[in-house]
Structure formats: C-alpha cells, structure tokens
N, C-alpha and C positions, 0 to 999 in steps of 0.2 A: 393019426392026426386027427380025428374027431376031437381026442383028450385035448392036444394043443389048442383046438379051436376053443373048448369049452373052458380052458385057462387064459386063455388070452382075452377073453369076455368079459371076465370079473376087472381083470388087469386094468381094461378099457375103461371101463365104467369107474373104478378109484380113480382114474388119473380126470374123465368128465368132472368129476364131481369135486376134485380140488381147484380145480380152476375155478369153481363160482366163489369158493372163500378168498381170491384172492383178486376179486373186482376189484377198478378203481374205485375208490370212497371220494367222490368230488367234492362233499361238501368239508371232510377233513382236508381235504387238501387244502382249499379254500380257507379254512381255518387257521392251519398252519403255515400258511407262506409268508413269508418275511418282504414286507412290501418297502421299497427303498423311494425317497422323493428325488424328483428328476429336478435337477440345479440351474442345470442351461440347455435351450435349446438351439440350436445350429441352422441358420436356414440357409441354404445353399439354393443360388437363384439359376436358373439354365434358360440361355436364349435360343431361337430357334433360328438359324440364316436362312436367308434366299429362300421364306415362303410361299408357295405358288398355288394360288386359290384354284381348285379342278369343281368339277359337277360329277360328283359320281368316284365309283374306283375305276373309270376306265379313262377320268383325266380328262383331256382337250377334246379326244374324240367323242365322249359324251356330251359335253359339253355344246360341239359345236352341232351336235344333232340335234339336240334341245333350241337351239338358236334356232335353225331352219325353221322350227313350229311356231316358235314365241314373234310375230309379226304386230303384233296387238299393241305392242306400246309405241309409244312417238318416236322413241329417241332410236329405234328398231325401223328398218323397211321394209315395206311389206312386199306382195307377189309383183313380181317383174313382167314387165308386159308380154314376155314370153309366155308366161305362165297363164297372163289373164287371158290372150290369144287364144291357148289351149283350151281352155274351162270355158270362153266362149263360143267354141267351134263343137266342143261336146252339146254345149246348153241349146245350140241352134240345130245342130242334128235331133235333139231331144222332143225339143219344140215340133219340126217338121214331121218326126216320126208321130208323134201323139196327133198331130191334128190331121194327118191321114186318115189314122186308125179310125179314132174320134172325135168330132170337132168340137166336143162339148167336153170332151177328158176334165177333170177333176185339177190332174195339175196342170194344167195349161197355164192357169196365170199365177200359179207358186214360181214354174219356169218363167214365165218372161217379166215376172218380178227381177229373178236374179241377173236375166237377162239386161234390163235396165241398170241394175247396179254395177255392171261390169263395162257396158258401157260409160258409165259416170264415172268409172275409173279410169277408163282409158281416152277418157275429155273426148267423147263422142257425143254431144250433147245431141246433136241434130237424130242419130239413130236412136238414142234413150229416150228423146221425145217421140218418135213415132211409134214405138214398141208402149210406152205410156200410154198414147192414144188407143192404140187398140186392145191393151188391158182395160181400160175404162170402158171399153166399148163392149169388151166381151162379158166380165164381169166386173161391174162397176161398183156390188155392193160386198166383196170379195173381200176378208182380210189382208187381202195382197195390194189391192186396188185404193187403199186408204192411203197409202205413202203420198199418191199422186195428185190425189182431188184438192 
C-alpha cells in the first residue's frame, strides 16, 4: 500500500506542474482576437403598463403608515381633535403632578407652553390666555414665556 502512495505522489505532482503550462495567456488572446465592426443597432423600446407608485417594499401599507406621521405639510391634515384632547389630558395630568410634587419644578413652564399650544389648536382661546397669564406669572424669563409677551 505504501508503494502505491509513493508512486501516486510523483504522478500527481507532474499533473499539477503541467497545469501551469496551460494557463491562459490573456495578452496573446487580446492580440489574436479578430474584431468585427458593428453595422447596425436595433433599439427595442418597452413600456410598462399601469404603474403604481408605492412607498417602499410593502406598498400601500407602508405609504399609509408614513402618511400617518406626516401632518406638517399644508396639504395634509393635522392631528384630530380626539388626539389633541388625549394629549391635552396627559399634559394636564403631568402639570398637576409636577405642581403637587414641587411647585417650582423646572419642567412646569415647558408643559404649560404645550398646554397653551394645544388649547390654541382646539381654538379655546380663553383657556389658552389663562395658561399664558399663569406662565408669565411663574416664569416670566423662561424661554417658553417669550412666546407670550
């Protein structure tokens, strides 16, 4: 068995060395290639029927999902009154909690500003003015009060 392996090894080595001689000579191939001139080119035009513009891979589903968040353009509607009332409720609860814990909490002017903005969106100007006066009374020099001076 050992003799067979010893004879097989030189045979395989000769086979591998002979492969190196047959390598592609790319320069020679380039030089010996016969080049033909192109005489005419056919232009085939194709049209796609019923093109549907979509937002991403998921199509209309992704487009609807994105449009839900893009209300800042004039052509799109903003948050509904229901959504504004939910946000207002959460802000008023936060404001009450902050005032109970620490009456001079640093976030009170900011939250009050957001409450005022929502009241203005809901077109409740009397409530908006109430909170404006309150904001100007508790933090007249804050960056949030400068909008109401």
